[in-house]
C-alpha positions as CSV (number, residue, x, y, z in Angstrom):
1,M,0.0,0.0,0.0
2,T,1.5,3.3,-1.1
3,P,1.0,6.6,0.8
4,G,-2.2,8.3,-0.1
5,E,-3.8,5.2,-1.6
6,P,-7.3,4.5,-0.4
7,L,-7.9,1.5,1.9
8,I,-10.3,0.0,-0.6
9,R,-10.3,0.6,-4.3
10,W,-13.8,0.0,-5.5
11,D,-12.9,0.2,-9.1
12,W,-10.5,-2.8,-8.6
13,I,-13.3,-4.6,-6.8
14,A,-15.7,-4.0,-9.7
15,S,-13.2,-5.2,-12.3
16,H,-12.4,-8.5,-10.5
17,L,-15.9,-9.9,-9.9
18,D,-15.1,-12.9,-12.2
19,E,-12.0,-13.6,-10.0
20,F,-14.2,-13.5,-6.9
21,A,-16.7,-15.9,-8.4
22,F,-13.9,-18.3,-9.3
23,R,-12.4,-18.2,-5.9
24,L,-15.8,-18.7,-4.3
25,G,-16.2,-21.9,-6.4
26,E,-12.7,-23.1,-5.3
27,H,-13.3,-22.3,-1.7
28,F,-16.8,-23.9,-1.7
29,E,-15.4,-27.1,-3.4
30,L,-12.5,-27.5,-1.0
31,T,-14.9,-27.1,1.9
32,V,-17.6,-29.4,0.7
33,I,-15.1,-32.2,-0.1
34,A,-13.4,-31.9,3.2
35,V,-16.5,-31.9,5.3
36,G,-18.2,-34.6,3.2
37,V,-15.2,-37.0,3.4
38,G,-14.6,-36.1,7.0
39,L,-18.3,-36.9,7.8
40,V,-18.1,-40.3,6.1
41,I,-14.9,-41.3,7.9
42,A,-16.1,-39.9,11.3
43,F,-19.4,-41.8,11.0
44,A,-17.6,-45.1,10.3
45,L,-15.3,-44.5,13.3
46,S,-18.2,-43.4,15.5
47,L,-20.0,-46.6,14.8
48,L,-16.9,-48.6,15.6
49,I,-16.6,-46.7,18.9
50,L,-20.3,-47.4,19.7
51,R,-19.9,-51.1,18.9
52,A,-16.5,-51.5,20.5
53,P,-16.0,-48.9,23.3
54,R,-12.4,-50.0,23.8
55,T,-11.6,-48.3,20.5
56,E,-12.7,-44.9,21.7
57,G,-9.4,-44.1,23.4
58,P,-7.1,-44.8,20.4
59,I,-9.5,-43.2,17.9
60,T,-9.9,-40.1,20.0
61,W,-6.2,-39.8,20.6
62,V,-5.3,-40.0,16.9
63,S,-8.0,-37.6,15.8
64,G,-7.1,-35.3,18.7
65,T,-3.4,-35.4,17.8
66,L,-4.2,-34.5,14.2
67,Y,-6.4,-31.6,15.4
68,T,-3.6,-30.1,17.4
69,I,-1.0,-30.1,14.6
70,P,-0.6,-26.5,13.3
71,S,-2.0,-26.3,9.7
72,L,1.2,-25.0,8.2
73,A,3.2,-27.7,9.8
74,L,0.8,-30.4,8.6
75,F,0.9,-29.1,5.0
76,A,4.7,-28.9,5.2
77,L,4.8,-32.5,6.2
78,L,2.5,-33.6,3.4
79,V,4.0,-31.6,0.5
80,P,7.1,-33.8,0.0
81,Y,4.8,-36.8,-0.6
82,T,1.7,-35.3,-2.3
83,G,3.0,-32.1,-3.7
84,F,1.2,-28.7,-4.1
85,T,-2.0,-30.4,-4.9
86,V,-5.7,-30.5,-3.9
87,L,-5.0,-33.9,-2.3
88,T,-2.5,-32.2,0.1
89,A,-5.1,-29.6,1.0
90,E,-7.9,-32.1,1.5
91,I,-5.8,-34.5,3.6
92,G,-5.1,-31.6,6.0
93,L,-8.7,-30.3,5.9
94,V,-10.3,-33.6,6.5
95,S,-8.0,-34.3,9.4
96,Y,-9.2,-31.3,11.2
97,T,-12.9,-32.2,10.9
98,L,-12.6,-35.7,12.5
99,L,-12.4,-34.9,16.2
100,I,-15.3,-32.5,16.0
101,L,-17.5,-34.8,14.1
102,I,-16.7,-38.0,16.0
103,R,-17.4,-36.4,19.3
104,N,-20.8,-35.0,18.2
105,I,-21.9,-38.2,16.5
106,V,-21.0,-40.4,19.5
107,R,-22.4,-37.9,22.0
108,G,-25.6,-37.6,20.1
109,I,-26.3,-41.3,19.8
110,R,-25.2,-42.0,23.4
111,G,-27.5,-39.3,24.6
112,I,-30.6,-41.1,23.5
113,P,-32.6,-42.5,26.5
114,A,-32.2,-46.2,27.1
115,D,-36.0,-46.7,27.3
116,V,-36.3,-45.5,23.7
117,R,-34.0,-48.2,22.5
118,E,-35.8,-50.8,24.7
119,A,-39.1,-49.8,23.2
120,A,-37.7,-50.2,19.7
121,V,-36.4,-53.6,20.5
122,G,-39.7,-54.5,22.0
123,M,-41.4,-53.5,18.7
124,G,-39.1,-55.9,16.8
125,Y,-36.6,-53.5,15.3
126,A,-33.3,-55.0,14.3
127,P,-30.1,-53.2,15.4
128,R,-29.6,-51.6,12.0
129,E,-33.2,-50.4,12.0
130,I,-32.7,-48.9,15.4
131,L,-29.6,-47.0,14.2
132,W,-31.2,-45.6,11.0
133,R,-34.8,-45.1,12.1
134,I,-34.4,-44.2,15.8
135,E,-30.9,-43.2,16.9
136,L,-29.7,-41.1,14.0
137,P,-32.9,-39.1,13.7
138,L,-33.0,-38.3,17.4
139,A,-29.2,-37.5,17.4
140,L,-29.5,-35.3,14.3
141,A,-29.5,-32.0,16.2
142,V,-26.3,-32.8,18.0
143,I,-24.7,-34.2,14.9
144,F,-25.6,-31.0,12.9
145,A,-24.0,-28.9,15.6
146,G,-20.8,-30.7,14.9
147,I,-21.2,-30.3,11.2
148,R,-21.7,-26.6,11.6
149,V,-18.6,-26.2,13.7
150,A,-16.6,-28.4,11.3
151,T,-17.8,-26.4,8.3
152,I,-17.0,-23.0,9.7
153,S,-13.6,-24.1,10.9
154,T,-12.9,-25.7,7.5
155,I,-13.8,-22.5,5.6
156,G,-11.3,-20.7,7.8
157,L,-8.6,-23.3,7.2
158,V,-9.1,-23.3,3.5
159,T,-7.6,-19.8,3.3
160,V,-4.3,-21.3,4.7
161,T,-4.1,-23.7,1.7
162,A,-3.3,-20.7,-0.5
163,L,0.3,-21.3,0.7
164,I,0.3,-24.6,-1.3
165,G,-1.4,-23.1,-4.4
166,Q,-5.1,-23.7,-3.4
167,G,-6.9,-21.5,-0.9
168,G,-10.0,-20.0,-2.5
169,F,-10.4,-16.6,-1.0
170,G,-7.1,-17.1,0.9
171,F,-5.4,-16.7,-2.5
172,L,-6.6,-13.1,-2.6
173,I,-5.2,-12.5,0.9
174,L,-1.9,-14.0,0.0
175,T,-1.5,-12.2,-3.3
176,G,-2.5,-9.0,-1.7
177,M,0.3,-9.4,0.8
178,Q,2.7,-10.1,-2.0
179,R,1.7,-7.0,-3.8
180,S,3.2,-4.6,-1.2
181,F,0.2,-5.2,1.1
182,F,-2.5,-4.3,-1.4
183,T,-5.2,-3.8,1.2
184,T,-8.1,-3.9,-1.3
185,E,-7.4,-7.5,-2.3
186,M,-6.5,-8.5,1.3
187,I,-9.7,-7.1,2.7
188,A,-11.8,-8.5,-0.1
189,G,-10.4,-12.0,0.6
190,A,-11.0,-11.7,4.3
191,V,-14.5,-10.3,4.1
192,L,-15.6,-12.8,1.5
193,S,-14.3,-15.7,3.6
194,V,-16.2,-14.4,6.6
195,A,-19.3,-13.9,4.5
196,L,-19.1,-17.5,3.2
197,A,-18.8,-18.9,6.7
198,G,-21.8,-16.9,7.8
199,A,-23.9,-18.0,4.8
200,A,-22.9,-21.7,5.2
201,D,-23.8,-21.7,8.9
202,A,-27.2,-20.0,8.1
203,L,-27.9,-22.6,5.4
204,L,-27.0,-25.5,7.7
205,V,-29.3,-24.1,10.4
206,L,-32.2,-24.0,7.9
207,L,-31.4,-27.5,6.8
208,Q,-31.3,-28.7,10.4
209,R,-34.6,-27.2,11.1
210,R,-36.1,-28.7,8.0
211,L,-34.8,-32.2,9.0
212,T,-35.6,-31.9,12.7
213,P,-39.0,-30.1,13.0
214,W,-39.6,-31.7,16.4
215,T,-36.7,-29.8,17.9
216,R,-38.2,-26.5,16.6
217,A,-41.5,-27.3,18.2
218,A,-39.8,-28.1,21.5
């Protein structure tokens, strides 16, 4: 930023709308893949924990360790093996979703009253039917809380992947810093990232309310 230059150049903003749209798509794609893959893995590990409680300690330890590794350090460890690729970004992003999602899935299902399960068994439900027709619907509110947290944190972490050639809106922040701290580009990247996180959270809340109307009534 040079002396006398305005903090935000609106003419630059207007002339780069196509760039913003492209970065939005990139940011959205990286986030959806990370949360989607993370949810599948977390669901499988959560079922393992529920069926074999002894596995909870090791699974929680591994996912917790991954969660505590700084993102830059994790990407630095991955780059020599997977390069500056989407795969590198997604391995890191997925890793950070696991602890959040596993905890919420397990807590949500374990929080279902025992008499509800007993009633389902008495009605002749098989274990798989109890899971899909009783436990998951009742645990959905808690699970969605984890999905919301994982999604918002992933949107924030996607900006860091700009350092390995990805990044969505983070790319704007990085290039703005490289251009002698061009504040317009930096602010645009930051504001759009925050806006995307807010919009994603709002959409997930609406989806949760649509899928769990009984919680809204309560």
